[in-house]
C-alpha positions in Angstrom: 20.0 27.5 -28.4 19.9 28.9 -25.2 22.1 31.5 -23.8 21.2 31.6 -19.8 21.9 28.1 -18.3 19.5 28.8 -15.6 16.7 28.9 -18.4 18.0 25.5 -19.4 17.8 23.5 -16.1 15.0 25.4 -15.5 13.3 23.5 -18.8 15.2 20.5 -17.9 13.4 20.1 -14.5 9.7 20.8 -16.3 10.5 17.9 -19.0 11.6 15.6 -16.1 8.5 16.4 -14.3 6.2 16.5 -17.5 7.3 12.8 -18.5 6.5 10.8 -15.3 3.0 10.3 -13.8 4.0 11.3 -10.2 5.8 13.5 -8.3 9.7 13.9 -8.4 11.7 14.4 -5.0 14.4 17.1 -4.7 17.1 14.1 -4.1 15.8 12.1 -7.3 15.9 15.9 -9.5 19.8 16.4 -7.7 20.6 12.8 -8.4 20.3 13.2 -12.2 22.0 16.7 -12.6 24.7 15.8 -10.5 25.3 12.5 -11.8 25.3 13.9 -15.3 27.4 17.2 -13.9 24.8 19.5 -16.0 24.5 21.7 -12.7 25.8 22.0 -8.7 23.5 21.6 -6.1 22.8 24.9 -5.4 22.0 25.7 -8.9 19.3 23.3 -9.0 17.8 24.2 -6.0 17.9 28.2 -7.4 16.1 26.8 -10.6 13.4 24.7 -8.7 12.7 27.8 -6.2 12.6 30.5 -9.3 9.9 27.5 -10.9 7.9 27.3 -7.8 7.7 31.1 -7.1 6.5 31.7 -10.8 4.1 28.7 -10.2 5.5 26.1 -13.0 5.7 24.0 -10.7 4.3 23.1 -7.2 6.3 21.9 -4.6 5.1 20.0 -1.1 7.7 19.6 1.6 7.2 17.9 4.7 9.7 17.0 7.8 12.1 14.6 5.7 11.1 15.2 2.0 10.3 17.8 -0.6 8.2 16.6 -3.9 7.5 18.7 -7.4 4.8 18.2 -9.5 4.3 20.2 -13.0 1.7 22.9 -13.1 -0.7 23.3 -15.9 1.6 26.5 -16.6 4.5 24.4 -16.6 3.0 22.7 -19.3 2.6 25.1 -21.4 5.8 27.0 -20.8 7.5 23.4 -22.2 5.6 22.9 -24.8 6.4 26.4 -26.2 10.2 26.8 -25.1 11.0 22.6 -24.8 12.7 22.5 -28.3 15.4 24.5 -26.9 17.0 21.5 -24.7 19.5 20.2 -26.9 18.7 16.7 -27.9 21.8 15.2 -26.5 20.0 16.6 -23.0 16.7 15.1 -24.0 18.2 11.5 -24.3 19.9 11.8 -20.8 16.7 12.6 -19.3 14.8 10.1 -21.0 17.7 7.3 -20.4 17.8 8.4 -16.7 14.0 8.1 -16.5 13.5 4.6 -18.3 16.1 3.2 -15.9 15.0 4.8 -12.6 11.2 4.9 -13.3 10.3 2.1 -11.0 12.2 2.9 -8.4 11.4 6.8 -8.3 8.1 5.9 -8.5 7.7 3.8 -5.5 9.6 6.2 -3.7 7.6 8.9 -4.9 4.4 7.0 -3.5 5.3 6.7 0.1 5.2 9.6 2.4 5.5 9.9 6.0 5.0 13.0 8.2 4.0 14.2 11.8 2.9 17.5 13.4 2.1 18.1 16.7 -1.5 18.3 17.8 -3.5 20.7 19.8 -3.5 18.1 22.6 0.7 18.0 22.9 0.7 15.0 21.2 1.8 14.1 17.8 0.0 12.8 14.6 1.8 10.7 12.4 0.5 10.8 8.8 1.4 7.8 6.2 0.1 7.5 2.9 0.8 5.2 -0.2 0.0 6.5 -3.5 0.0 4.6 -6.9 0.5 7.5 -9.8 -1.6 10.5 -8.2 -4.6 7.8 -6.9 -4.2 7.7 -2.9 -4.2 3.7 -2.1 -3.6 4.3 1.9 -3.7 7.0 4.1 -3.5 6.2 7.5 -3.1 8.8 10.7 -1.8 7.8 14.0 -1.5 9.6 17.4 1.8 8.8 19.7 2.8 10.6 23.0 6.5 12.0 21.7 8.0 13.3 19.1 10.9 10.5 18.9 8.1 8.2 18.3 7.0 10.0 16.0 10.5 10.0 14.2 10.5 6.5 14.2 7.2 6.1 12.8 8.1 7.9 10.0 11.5 6.6 9.1 10.3 3.2 9.3 7.5 3.6 7.1 9.4 3.4 3.5 10.5 -0.1 5.1 7.5 -1.4 6.3 4.6 0.1 4.1 4.2 -2.8 1.7 4.1 -5.2 5.0 1.8 -2.7 6.7 -0.7 -2.5 3.7 -0.6 -6.2 2.7 -1.7 -6.7 6.4 -4.5 -4.5 6.5 -6.1 -5.6 2.6 -5.8 -9.0 4.1 -7.4 -8.4 7.5 -10.4 -6.5 5.9 -11.0 -9.2 3.1 -10.8 -12.5 5.3 -13.7 -14.1 6.1 -14.8 -13.7 9.4 
């Protein structure tokens, strides 16, 4: 059994990241830990930062979201120390992942971000992923930050409609 709670929190994060085939967002991990009262928000953030700094997870951030993936080193660490996670906690994690997998995969599959270009306009970058495969990579230039922010916030609601329109249009007979 583990005597250091922080080590347990790190192993739990590694376990969850290992048992999905897509990155998990900070809010998805936080939701699990807070819903089950395993750790506070700040303790969880500390665990995630330490995992990232040690190279056991990969962290990718944009303006509105942070995503985490387990690295090969993280998988090896989990393989060696994962047996120290209490079975009741493993059950809680598996039940949570099973119950929320579809919603989490859909949320993790959509990204929208923007950045300022050398021309002083803004480039909006939107993606749709299925697991680790990229289905759509869309970049649009807009004149101001407000429009870029608006497009990013609409992406989650409109991405399926946009993807369907593009596919229908490209496959339509002329």
